[in-house]
C-alpha positions, 0 to 999 in steps of 0.5 A, a space after each residue: 925735839 920732836 922728830 917724827 913726822 906729824 901732818 895733823 892740822 892740830 900739830 900744824 896750828 899749834 904755837 908750841 910748834 913755832 916756839 919750842 922755847 915759850 909755853 905761854 900762849 898770851 906772851 906768844 901772842 904779843 910776840 907774833 905782834 912784833 913781827 906784824 910791826 916790823 913787816 907794817 913799818 917796812 911796808 909804810 916806808 917803802 909805799 910812802 917812799 921814806 925808806 933811807 938806807 939807814 931806816 932799812 938797816 935799822 928794820 933789818 937789824 930788828 928783824 935779826 935780833 927779834 925773829 932770829 935771836 929772841 923768837 929762836 928763827 920765827 916766822 919759820 915758814 921754809 918747809 910747808 906748815 900752817 903758818 906757811 899759807 898764812 904768809 902766802 896769802 900775805 904775799 899775794 897782797 903785800 908782796 915779798 915784803 915777808 921774805 924781804 924784811 919779816 923773815 930773820 934768815 931773808 933779813 940776814 942775807 939781806 944785811 950782809 949783802 949790803 956790806 959787799 954791796 958798792 954803787 960802782 956800776 958797770 953802764 956796758 953791762 949787757 942786760 940778760 933776763 933771769 933764767 927761773 929754770 935753774 931755779 926750779 930745777 934746783 928746788 925740784 931736786 930738793 923737794 925729791 931729797 926731802 920726800 925720800 928721806 921722809 918716807 925712808 927713813 919715817 924722819 922729818 929731815 926738815 929739822 936737820 936741813 932747814 937753816 932757820 933752826 939755827 937760830 934755836 942754838 941760843 936757847 938750846 945750846 946743849 941739843 946737838 941735833 941743831 948743830 947741823 942747821 947752825 952749821 948751815 945757817 953759817 954757810 948761807 951767811 958766808 955765801 950771802 957774801 958773794 951770791 944775793 940771798 942764795 937760800 931765798 933764791 935757789 933752795 927755799 921752798 917757801 921762796 919759790 912759791 912765793 916768787 909765784 904768788 908775788 906775781 900777781 901782788 898790787 904792791 910793787 915797785 913800778 916806773 912812773 911817767 918821769 922814767 928817762 929808760 936810763 937802764 940804771 935800775 935794770 943793771 943795779 937789781 940784784 936779783 935782774 927784776 928791774 927791766 921793764 916787763 918783769 912781773 917782779 916775782 923775785 923782787 925783794 922790796 930791796 930798794 936799791 933801784 928806787 934809791 939810785 933812780 932818784 939820786 942819778 942826776 940832780 936831786 937836791 931841788 932847794 939847791 936847784 932853787 936857790 941857783 934860779 934866784 941867782 940868775 934872777 938877781 943877776 938878771 935884775 943887776 946886770 953887770 958886763 964886767 961881772 958877767 964871767 965870774 957870775 957865770 964861772 961861779 953858776 957853772 961850778 954850782 952846778 957842777 957840785 950838784 952832779 953824783 961824783 961817779 957820774 960826774 964827767 959824764 953829766 958834765 959834757 951832756 950839760 955843756 953840749 945842752 948849753 951849746 945847744 947841741 941837744 936838750 938836757 935828759 932832766 927838763 929841771 935842769 934844762 930849764 936852768 940851761 935856757 935861762 944861761 943861754 939867754 944871760 950868758 950867751 958870749 960866755 957859752 961861746 968861751 967855756 972851756 970845759 977841759 979847765 972845768 974837768 981838771 976843776 973837777 979832778 983836783 976837788 974830787 977827793 975833798 968833795 967826797 968827804 964833804 958830800 952833802 947828805 943827799 949825796 951820801 947814800 949815793 956814795 956808800 950804799 950799805 955798811 961801808 
């Protein structure tokens, strides 16, 4: 491995600088195409709102195995090199899709963060916008140390402190120089259990530049007009970039905010439509003797649709809407509330919510084991 500093453009663009284990230019071309396909797949799934948790795990795993172990840590753009500026340009168009899904080191940290991540939210948590000053102080100190070593010792210290080179140990197991980046790679992986993407957010020079470029990218996760300002996306975002005015420079497109937003309330539209049909059938075959039982069945069906860890709170909101204390926050549910008021006015007056809460507590554990497919992602986000 060449440890001497070489800043010539020819060397920067030489593919052998990035693929020390391959000497065939045609093969390298096909390998780079595979990296492009990984990023394209992630981009399309996010754009089409079809990035499920299982698909996300698959893409991240492919990135780690392919870019990490097979390609030996490619694309390696941690430090300024010819390819760094290419991916910075792509970040201007596709935001942090490279850092989020293409970079094998970033993908490794993301996968590890999913192991620890659980969907239990602290709804009383006070939101504090991230302090970027700490990141930039660490970034500047890091670069000062790098250039100090380069100019005083005449060597490129990148080869010793870049954890991406740790992946090359599988190709060159006898190269002792790779032991240092391998140890750093292991440290980053362990730290990722407790801190979200520690290397990407606090050390990586490319990450610092990409966060600036990503602010101007047109491809971002944005709120729609249907936003209820519930604050879930802000509290679930691991980089605290979920607040409304955020430029999303530190957004790695991890998709947690989208998963929680679309699953927070009643999301199974087919079952909602089924309940509406039941109400229509009842209105056409009105029978006073069965109204109480029919009403009870409808209420229990509505309860089953609520996401488990929000079940009690949402049920109270639903009953308040039935009792006309306030409208339900979701229009699709409010329309059912209005229909229930028309058909079961007397039954609503006799509704005793504590009985239903006892029923919820008695059945909650069983429901978690029999969770519908649309609820499973909510119950266990990650690799649990």
